[in-house]
N, C-alpha and C positions, 0 to 999 in steps of 0.2 A: 806305475806298473806293479803288479803283484801276482803271485801264484794263487790260484783258487783250487779248492778240492771239492769232491762230490759231497754235498750236504746230506745225502740220503744214507750214507754209510759212515760208521764211526771211524775217525782217522786212525785210532790206535790199531784197529784191525788190519788196515793196509800196511802199517809199519811192521806189525808183528809177522805178517805173512808176506813181506815184500819179496823174499827169495822164491816163494811159489809164484809170485807175480813175474819175477824174472824168467822163470821157466815158461810161463804162458807167452811172454813177449818173445823169448828165444824160439819157441815153437812157431810163432808167426813168421819170424825171419827164416827159419828152416823151411817152412812151407813154400815161400816164394823162391828161395834160392834153389832148393831141390827141384822144383818144377821147371826152372829154367834150364836144368841139365838132364832131367830124367827123360825128356822126350827124345834126345839124340839117339839113344840105343833102341827106342821103340819104333823109329821111323820105318825100317824095312817091313815090319809087321803091319804098320798102318797102310803102307803102299799096297801090300798084298790084299788087305781087307777092303780098302776103299777104292783102290785103283786110281789114286790121285796123281796128277802130273808133277813133273819136276818143279815147275813154277809154284804149284801149290805146296810142295814140300818145303821150299824155301820160306814161304810166307807162314807156314805152320811154326817154323822155328824162329822167325825174325819179327813177326808182328808183336809178339810178347815184349821183346826187348825195346822195340821202337816206341810203343805207347808207355812202357814202364819209365824209360828215361825222359820222355817228353813231358810227363805230368808230375814228376817229383816235386818241383818247386811250387807248383800251384797247390797241391794238396798239403804240403808242409806248412805253407802260410795259412791256408784255410783252417788247418787243424789248430793252429795257435788261437784262432778266433772262436771256433765252435766246440773245442775240446779234443785233446789228442786221443784219449781213450775212445771217445765216440767215433772219431774218424777211423781209428784202427778197427773197431768193431764193424763199421760199414764196409771197410775194405775186405775183411775176412768173409763177411756174408756174400759180397759180390764174388769173391774168389771161389767160395763153395758152389754158388749157382753156376759160375762159369765152368767149374770142373765137371759138374753134372752134364752140362751141355757138351763138353768135349767127350765125356765117357759114352754118351748115347749118340754121338754124331754118326750120321749115315752118308755124309758127303764131305768133300774137301772144304766146301764153302762154310758149312756149319762148324767144322772143326776150327777153321781159321777165325770165325766169329767168336767161338768160345775162347780161343787163345787171346784174342784182342781184349775180351772182357777180363780175362785173367791178368793181363798187363795193367788194366785199369785198376783192379782191386789191389794188385801188388804194389802199384805206385802210391797207394794210400797207406799200406802197411809199413814199408821200410822207413820213411822219414819219421813217422809217428812212433815207431819202436825206439829209435834213438832219443827222441824228445821225451818219451815217458821214462826212460832210464835216467836221463839228465835231471828230470824233475823229482823222481822218487828215490834216488840214491845220492849219497853225499860223502865227501871225504874219500877215504881209502876204499870204501865200499863201491863208490862210483867207478873206480878203476877196475875192480873185480867184475862189476856188471858189464862194463865195456869189453873186458877180456872175453867173457862168455859170449857176448854178442858177436865179436869179431871171429872167435873160434868157430862159432856156429856157421858163419858164412864160409869159411875155409873148409870145414868138415863136410857141410852139406853139398858143396860143389863136387866133392869126391864121392859121397854116398849116393847122390842122385843117380849116376849111371849104374851103380850097383843095384839099387832098388828097382830102377827101370828094367834092367836086364833080368832080374829074378822074376818080377811080375810078368814081363813079356813072355819068358820061357815057360813059366809054371802056371800062369792063369791066362791073361789077355792083356794086350796093350791098353785096353780100356781101364784096367785097374790102376795103371800108372796115373790116371786122373781121378779115378774113383776113391783112391786111398786118401785124397785130400778132404773128403767129406767128414769122416770121423775125427781126423786130426783137427780140422777147422772147428768142429763143435767143441772139442776139448779147449781150444784156444779161446773161444767165446766165453766158456764157463770160467776159465782162469782169469780172463780180463775182468769180468764182472765181479768175481769173488775176491781177487787179491791185488788188483791194480787201482790206485787212486786216480781219479780224473784230474787233469791239470789243463789250464788254458791261460790265455793272456787277458787280464782284466784291463779294459780300456776306459780311462777316465773321460767323463763327459759323454757327448753323443757318440753313438756307434758310427765309425767311419765306414764308408762304402767300400765294398770289395773292389780291388784293382782288376777289373775285367779286361781292360786293354793290356795290362802287363801279363795277365794270365794267358791271353790268346797269343801274344807275341812270344812268350817263353815256350809255349807248346809248339808253335810253328817253327821257331828257331831251333830248339833242341831236337824236335822231331825231324826236321830237314837235315840237320847235322848228322844224327845217328843213322838216318836212311842212307845218306851218302857214304858214310863209313862202312856200313854193312854191305851195300850193294855195289861198291866200286869194283870188286873183283868179278861180279856177275855181269854188270851192265857196261863196264868200261869206265876207266877213270877220266878219259877225255873223249875218245871216239866211241860212238855207240857200238856195242856188240850185237850179235844176232839175237840175243836173249832180251835186249832192252825193249821195254814196252812202247817206247816212242823215242824219237830223236829230233833235234832241232838243227836242221841243215847238217846232219851227220854227227852232231854233238850229243854225247851221252846225257841222260837225265841226271847223272851224278854231279857234274860241275854246276848244273842248274840248281840242284838241291843245295850245294855248298853256297852258291850266290844268295839263294833265298835265306839260308841260315845266317849269313853275314849281315844281310840287310835287316832281317827280323831281330837278331840279337843286338845289333847296334841301336835300332829303334827302341828296343826293350830297355837298354841301359839309359838312353836319353830320357825316356818316359819316366823310368823309376827315379832318376835324378830330379826331374822337374816336379814330380808328385811329392817327393821327399821334402824339397825346398818349400813347397806350398803347404806342408803339414798334412798331406793326405796319406791314406793307407797305401802300402806298396807290397808287391809280391816278394821283392828282394830288397832288403835294406842294405844299400851299398856301404853304409857306415861300418858294417861288420868287417869289411876288408881293411879298415884302419887298425884292427886288432892284429898284431904281427903273427901270433900263433895261429889265428884263423886263416889269414891270407896265405902264409907260407905252408901251413899244414894242408890246405886244399890243393896247392900245386903239387906237393909231395904225394898226396893221395891219388891224384890223377895219374901221375907217372908210375906209381907202384901198381895201380890197377891195370895199367897197360901191360906191365910185365907179368903179373900173376895170372891173369885169365887166359893168356895165349897158350900156356902150357896145358890147361884143361881142355883146350880145343883140339890139340894135335895128339896128345897121348892116347885117348881112347881109340882113335883111328889106327894108330901105330900098333897098339896091343892087338886089335882085332885082325887087321889086314896083313901085318908083317909077322907077328908071333903066332897068329892063328887062334887067338882066344875067342871064346864065345862072348856074347854081350854080357852075361853074368860074370864070366871070368875077367873080362876087362874092367868091370866095376870093382871086382874083388881086388884086382891089382892096384887100384887107387885107394884102398882102405888104409894103407900105411900113412898116406897124406892126411886122412881124417884123424887117425890115431895121434899123429904128431901134433896136429892142430889142437885137439882136445887136451892132450897132455900139457901143452904149453899154457893153456888157459889156467890150469891148476898151479903152474909155477909163477904166474904173474903176480899173485899176491905177495909171495916171498921176495920176488925181485923188486917190487914197488916199494918195499921197506928200505931198500938200499940205494935204488936208482930212480932217477926221474923218468916219467913216461917216455920222453923223447929218447932217452938212452936205451930203454927197452925196445923202442921202435928200431933203432939203429942195429941193435943186436939181432933182431928178427930179420932185418933186411940183409945183413951179412950172411946169416944162415941160408936165406933164400938164394942169394947170389952164388954161394959156394955149391949148393946142391944143384942148381940148374947148370952151372958150368961143368960140374962133374958128370951130369947126365949127358950134356952135349959132347963131352970128350969120350965117354965110355960106351954109349949104346951102339950096337951092331945089329944087323939083320937076324943074327942067331942068338941074341941076348935072351935072358930069362928074367922072370920076376925076382929071382934072388939078387940080381944086379940092381933092378929099379927100386925094390922095396926099401932098403936102407936110405937110398938117396931121397925118395919121396917122403920118408919119415922125417928126415932132417928138414926138407923143404916145408912140410906141414908145420913143424915147430916154428919155423920162421914166419909162416903165415899167421899162426896163432898169436905170436908176440907182436908182430908189426901191425897187422890189421886192427886188432883191438885197441892197442895203446895209441895208434895214430888217430883214431876217433877221439880218444880222450884228449889228445893234444889239440886237435882242431877245435873242440868245443870247450876247452878248459876255461877260457875267459869270456865265453858268450853268456850274456845274462839269461837266467832260466826262462824269463818271460818271452824270450826270442829264440828258444832252443829248437822249436819246430822249424823255423826259418833257417837256422844255422845247420841243423841236421839234414834238412832237405837240400841245402846248397852243397854240403859235403857229400851226400848221396849222389847228387847230380854229377859232381866232379868224378866220383868213382865210376859211375855208369858211362860217362863220356870216355874216360880212360879205358874202360873195359871194351867198349865198342871200337875204339881206335886200335887197341891191342889185337882184338879178334880180326879186324880188317887187315892190319899190317902183317901180323904173324900168320894169319890164314893165307894171305897172298903169297908170302914167302914159302910157306909149306906146300901149297898146291902148285905153285909155279915150279918149285924144285922137283916135285913129283913128275910133272909133265915134261919139263926140259930134260931131267935126268933120265927118265925112261926112254925118251926119244933119242938122246945121245948114245945111250948104251946099246940101242937096237938099230942104230942108223945103218950099219953095214948089212944086217939081216934084212931090214926093210928094203934096202936097195936091191938085194938079190931076190926078194919075194915081196912085191908091193902089197899082196893081200894081208901081210902081217900088220899093216898100218891100222886096219880096223881093230885089231887086238890092242894096239897101243892106245888108240882113241878110247876104247872101252875102259881102260884103266883110268884115264883122265876123267871121263864122263861120270864114272861111278865113284870118284874120289878114292880109288883103291879097292872098292868093294868087289871087283871082278878078279882080284888076285887069287883068291881061294879056288875058284873054278879053273883058272888057268894053271895053277899048280897041280891040280888033280889030274890033268891030262899030260902024259909024258911028252907029247909033241909040242905043247905050249908052255912047259914048265920053265924054260929059259926066259920067257917073257915075264913070268911071275917073279923069277929071281931078280931080273933087272928092275922091276917095279918095286920090289921089297927094298932093294939097295937105295933106289931113288927116294922112297918114302922115308927111309931112315935118315938120309941126308937132309931131307926137308924138316924132319923133327929136330935134328941137331941144329940146323940153321935157325929155326924158330926159337930154340932154347937159347942160343947165343944172343939173338936179338932181345929176348926177354931179360937175360942177365944184364945186357948193356943198359936197358931201360932202368932196371933196378939200381944199377950203379949211379945213373943220373939222379934217380930218386933219393939215393943215399946222400949224394952231394947236396941236393936241394934241401935235405933235412938239416944240414949244417947251419942253415940260416935261421933255424928255430932255436932260440936260447933255451938251454936245459933248465934254467931256473923258472921259466914260465910254466912248464909242466909240473915242476916240483911243488910250486905253491898254489897251483890251481885248485886242488881240493879244498884247501882252507878258504880260498876266495869264494868258492862255490857255496860253502857252508854259510859264509857271511851274507851271501845274497839271499 
């Protein structure tokens, strides 16, 4: 096995301009992460313009994540074979085309189709971005590159709502998608000019692609993420009224989980059999014999569970409890992005004194402290002066932990299998994110519903017509609070809903902090010396 480079361009040019290449790769990551969050603040305008149903709203937001997570492993492995830069270029082109379709959509169906295509393109970009960094940077520079990559994820998750809010209020929701076109063209130019191609050179005859493994992984991870996302909507066991179908009253969610278990079990058995027979595989299970890779993926899944739940609840709390506009809600998350980007600048200095896993643990401690402080301090009358310093500290933790955790996971993975390794790590993160959104979202919305009903139980008993107002709070995920507050006769309903939503945000924060504590404990199984010597091993490879 050996790394190959593009023979059509001088290798020294790619080395000389590798930091410009890092910028192009980071922009690619920024594109897909920002687009996964930018839509949330544009939804009200999309509903007004297209008149889409609540079911279509859910799929506009969720089809992207569903396809994204399901296809990561497949494209990561294929990129090893056909070229990682080539795969990323294909993904960016697909993403641009999909963004145009979303921007010109005149119906919910076309918008959902465009979002599905975006998920397809995004699933090609993320694993190949990591593989390209692993192949084109070495030693201490690799740690810095991973730091920038990880900070981009944390920062863009916060900047997405800000950009979406500004574009929606000052132009149109369509520009939330249209902005991807010029950015995508810049990424394509940067990849072609500054990033060297890398791929897996296979000795002897070219092995056939593992189509069976690809199909089983897509089915398994797709069903798993579907179940995690839709559990709250369709019912975790008994079918709700919104469920598209039921099996003798059974929700489609446990059916999806059963399909996931069967498909993923078959996937593991197939990959093991093909590996023993010397055939090509989508997932090389031997990678999990590398302690840093196996333990790092477990930690990455748990950390993603805690990190992404906060991004789900805070924008809703800012808008519906504090009364911020979509743009102001995005602005309130900027300290998170600032802390994340600042942390990336400090990684280089820290890495001279500490191993990558030590930096990960410092970052996780900062995250835990910040989220716990938020859970303790927020009130219905809080201001951005309270949340800003807390989110800044949290962002610093994200910048340190996310980036260096990637470095730890891939530290001992051979360069020729970096596409496969990075895709596995990305799949672990996406699965953790989906689980976090499902669990923390359920805690958040359940507390909103139960808390509002409990606070207004006596009032509803005296005037049953108030039940409709309570139901409107739950149905709109708190969106009706502003209208209720504007009417003096219903302001008390808004006050109760604000208090309940604050309790839900606090509960979600406590759960996220608890998950991060578990992630911190799991990181103790990763030996510090593995991360410390990894750069030198990588150079030797």
